N, C-alpha and C positions, 0 to 999 in steps of 0.2 A: 432533462430528457425523460419522458415517461414511457416506460415499457409496460404494457398491460399484461403483467404476469404475476401469479401468486406463488408463494413458497410451497410447492407440493412435493412431498417426500419422494414419490415415485419418479417425478420428473427430474429431481436432483440426482437420484441414484442413476437414472439413465444417462444424464449429463456426465456424471462421474465416469461411467463406463466408456462413453464416447470420447471423452477427453483423454482417457488412458490410451486409446488408440491414436488420438491426435498427437500425443507426445513423441511418437517415433518418426516425425517428419525430417526432412532434409534441413540442414543448417546452411543456408546459402547467404543470407544477409550478414554483413559485417565480417565475413570470413577474412577479408583483407586485413582486419584489425589483429588477427592472430598471427600475421606474418612477422611483425616486429615484437618479439617476445623479450621478457626480462626474467631474471631469476632472483628469488629470495630464499633464504635458508635459516634454519635454527637447529639447536640441539636439544634433545630430551634426555635428561639425566634420571635414570630409573633406579628404584630401590632393589630390584631383582632382575634376573636375566631372562624372564619369560618374554617371548616374542610379542611385539606390538603389531597392531594393524591400524592404519590411518586412512580414512576416506572423507570426502567432502560431505558435510551435512546437507540433507535435502533442502532444509530451510535454515535461515539464520538462527543462531543459538540452538540449533537442533530441535526446533519446535515441530509440533505435529500439524498445526493449523495456522496458515497465514490468512488474515482477514483484512481485506482492503475495502474501506468504506469511503465513498466520495460524496461531498456536498456540491451539487451542481448549481451554477448560475451566480455564485459570489454574493449571496445575500448576507446582510450584516449580522443576522442571528448567528452565523458561523463563528464570529468573533465574540459577540455578546454573551453567548451561552455555551456552545460546545467546546470552544477553546479553553475556557476557564474550567469547565467540568472535567475535561480530560487531562489538561496540563496542570491544573490546580490554580486556584485564585478566586476572586470575587465574581460570581455570576451576576449578570445584569438583572435588575428588577424589571417589571413591565415597561415597555417602551413602544409607543405607537409610532409607526413609521409614516412616511409620506403616502403610503397606500392604505392608511387607516387600519393597519393590521399590527398586532402586537408581536414584535420581534424580540422582545426581552424574555427573561426567565423568571426564576423564583427569588432572586436576590440573596441567595445563600453563599457561604464560602465552601469551596470544594477543596479537598485534600489531593485530588487527582485520582486517575485510574491508571493502574500500572500492570505491566508484565515484567519479567526479569530477563537478564542476558544469560541465564543459566548458571551464573556464577555469583548470584546473590545481589546484583546491582539492579535497582528498579529503573524502568524506562516508561515514560508516560505513553498512553495510547495516542496515536497520531492518525489523522485522516488526510484525505486529498481534497483539494479545492479545484473544481473545474470552473474557470472564470472567463468572463468577456471583458477585455480591456476597455471597450467602449462604454461600459456601464460603471466602471470604478469612479467614485466621486469623493472629493475631499472637503466638501463645503457644508451642506445642511446637517445639523445635528440630528435631524429626523430622516436622514437619507435611508433608502431601502437597501442599497448595496454597500459593500465594503469600501474602505478607503485604501489608498496605496500603503499607508503606514500600517494599517491592520494586516493587510496581506503580507507585508514584509516581516512583521513580527511573528506571524504564524509560520512563514517559510523558515525563518531563522530558528524556530523551535522544532524544525524537522518535518513540518507538514509540506507535502508536495503540491506544486501548482501545475494544473493540466490545462492544455489549450482547449477552449470551448467555443472558438470563433470570436471575432471581434465584436459583432453586434448581436450574437445569438440568432442570426438570420436563417430562415428555413423556407420562406415563401417563394412563390414562382418568381423567377428572375434573379434569384440570389447568385452572386458570383462566389462560388465556394472557395476557389483558390485565393481570392482576395481576402475572404474571411479568415482563412488559415494564416496567410502571410501577415496581415495587418495585426492580428493578435500576437503573433510571434514578435513582431517589431515593437508593439506596445509594451510587452513585458520586458523585453531587452532594454528599452529606453527608461522605463520607470523602476524596474527592480534589478536590472543588471545581470540577468541570466537567460539562458535559452531553454525553453520548454522542450520536452522530448516525447510527450504522450498527448494524444488527442481524444476528446470526448465529443461525439456527434450531438449537437443541440437538437432538442425535440420541439415540435410545434406544428402549426398549420404548414402544409408542404405538398409538393408534387410527389406522386408515387416514385419510390426508388431514389429520392434525393440523398439518402444516407450513403448510397453507394458512391455518389460523386464526392461527398465529404471524405469518405474512406480513401478513395483514390488520391485525391489532392493532398490529404494530410500525410499519407505514407510516402508520396513522391516529394514532399517538401520538409523532410527532417523528422517526422514522427516515427518512432520505432513501433508503436502499436496504437490501435484505435478501439475505443469502446463504442459499440453500435447496437443495433437492434438484435442481431443474431451473430453467432460466432462461438469461439471457444468459451467454455464455462457452462453454467454458472460455477461449477466445481471443476477444478483442474487438478489432476493427479500429478504431483511433482516428484514422485519416487524415481522416475526415469528422466532422461534428457527431454527438454521441451523445445518444440519448434517455435521459436520466437520471431521468425522471419515474416515481416509484414503482418503481425498478429492482429486479428480482429476478434474481439471478445464481447460477451454479453454480461449483464449485471442483473441481480435481483433488485427490484424496486421495493423499498420499505417505506410505508406511509401510514399515517393515522387514519382511523375510520371516523365516521360521523358520530359514533358512540363515544361519549366522553366519560362514561362511568367505568371505572376500573381499567385494567390493562389486558382485556381478553384478546384484542387484536395483536398486541405486542407478544403475548404469550404464544400465539400461533406462529409468529415469526421465530420466536426463541425455540419452540419445539423443533422447527425445521433446522435451526442452527445446531441444536443438540444432535440431530440425526446426522448432519454433516460432520460434526466433530467426532462422531463415533466410527466414521469410515476407517478401514484398517490402514490404508496408506497415507502418508503425509499429503495434505491437499492445500489448495489455494482457493479461497472463496471470496466473491466480489459482489458488493452491494452499493446502493446509493439512495439518496433522497434529495430534497431541495432545501426549504427552510427548516429551522429547528427552534423557532421561537414559540411563544405561548399560543399564537394563532396558527391555524393550519393554512399557511400561505398558499393561495391559488388552489387550495384543496389538493395539493401535490406534495405535501410536506409531512414532517413529523412534529406534532406539538411537543414543546419542550418537556412536559412531564412524561410523555411517552418515550422521548429520546433518552432522557435521564434514566428511566426505569430499564430500558433496553440495554444501554451501554453499561450501567452499573451491574445488572444481572450477569452480563457476559464477563465483566471484570471479576466479579466475586467468584464465579465458577471456573473460569479459564485463565484468569490473570494471576498475579503474584499472590493474591489472597486465596486462590483456589489451587487447581492442579498445575498451573503455570505452563499450559500447553500451547498458548496462543502467542502469535507474533502479530500484533495489531499495528500494521504499517501500510502506508499508501501504496497504490499500484506501482508507481515508478520505482520505489525502493525494493519491492519484491522482484519486479522485473529485472532490475540491475543485478540483484544477488544471483538469480537463476542464470542470467546471461554469463556471469563470471564463473559460477559453479561449474557450468557445463564446458568451460574452455580451459580451466587450469589443468596442469599435469603434475601429479604428486609422486615423488619417489622418496624412499627412505632406506637407509643402510644402518642396520643395527649390529653393534659389536658389544657383546656382553651387556653391560648396563647403560650403554650410551647409543642413542639413535640420532643420526643426522637426517633431517627432513629437508628436502629441496622441492620448491614449487616453481614451476614455469608458468609465468603469467602472460596472457595475451596483451596486446596494446589496447587499453581501455579507452573508449570514446571520450573525448574531452568534456562533453556535456553531461556525462554520467555524474551523478551526485553521490551515490553510495558505492563505496569501494571496500567491501568487507567480505570475509569468508569465515565460515565456521567448520571445524574439523572434528569428526568423531574419532576418538582413539579407543581402541579395544585393548585393554591391559589390566591385569589384576594388581599391578604395581602402582604405588604412589610415585610421583615424578615431579621434577622441576624443569623449567624452561631456561635455556641459556641462549641469549642473543644480544649482539651489540650493534644491530642494524638500526639505522635511522629511517629506513624506508617503510617500516611498519611498526605498529605496536602490537603486543601479544599478551594474552592472559589465558588462564586455564584453571581447572579445578583439580590440578595434579595432586594436591595435598589432601583432598577430601574424597570426591567421587571418582576422580581420575578417568573421566569420560569425554571431556570437551575442551577444545582449544579455539579461542576466538582471535582472529587477526583483523586489524584495521590498517588498510594500506594508506600511506601518506602521499 
């Protein structure tokens, strides 16, 4: 889906201010899920008696910037180049697809691009894939789209799969409801899970068609929809977010006709830097189409540009840099914020021991990510004591004593 917008600093700052206001909306959707709650608890053994303070981190791992980048349309270059670049592995060499376009890369070996969990453990950058089940192919070696096996491998590595309609249909006469439902069924049958987020496909269409897609997607199981206008491009996550039937917009990142140097990517990166410098924790959302050597349909990023763009971000904001980024797909960030805004934390401290109790809402079954990070304010080193099998827990209690990460089972 192409949105004719350029990364303009003033526009992004305005969007940041607007979405700060947007954050204070009503939480009506999924309120019923909070009716059936459960309790988890653990103890903090402190080295001193100073009082502690515990709050949910605005973003997972207490990061400052969540960056959600999506590859639309399920082109094979997603697997041939970007997956290996980010996750680590052999990047494909040049490969001419059925469309006479090079969907391959530079043939090098990548060590991967990483951020950390705040505790020294590296996590590879992950993207989202907005795919059309009707286009997935398992046959030709020169196919233009992904295979089911390739999609499954990326999904198993933590990449999220977003509903993009079964046929990517947009023209007059499209049955939008059928597009939404058939794609949901296709992914259920071939990959064994239910998608929870929708991305409106772009193309030749009647005016206002995206509104029909938004309505039908939200009415048929999607928690949010990426469309032409909506929340974003920058969302302030310092406060509670209104996720109820959320419609959001994304910045479009594409290569220019100029193939000399990286001037176009540097402009996108300058905007990224301005977003990263905003004072509050934020959520930034972007997308492109193909990421092979050729600029597919002139709506994509050539692989050299994609590699330069992602590597620059990783070197500055990933584990090699200031480690302020959480590079995760839209669904993963959405699910973290949903849970963050619904948990209730209490703690009782007696001398050098604090008992922490967390009341959890009933989490929707189709949620994939079930994690929460806690900020702990204490000058004291500490250790965690827990014998629960309902969650795993880790912390930096012996070093910086500022962060606790929980993964719910």
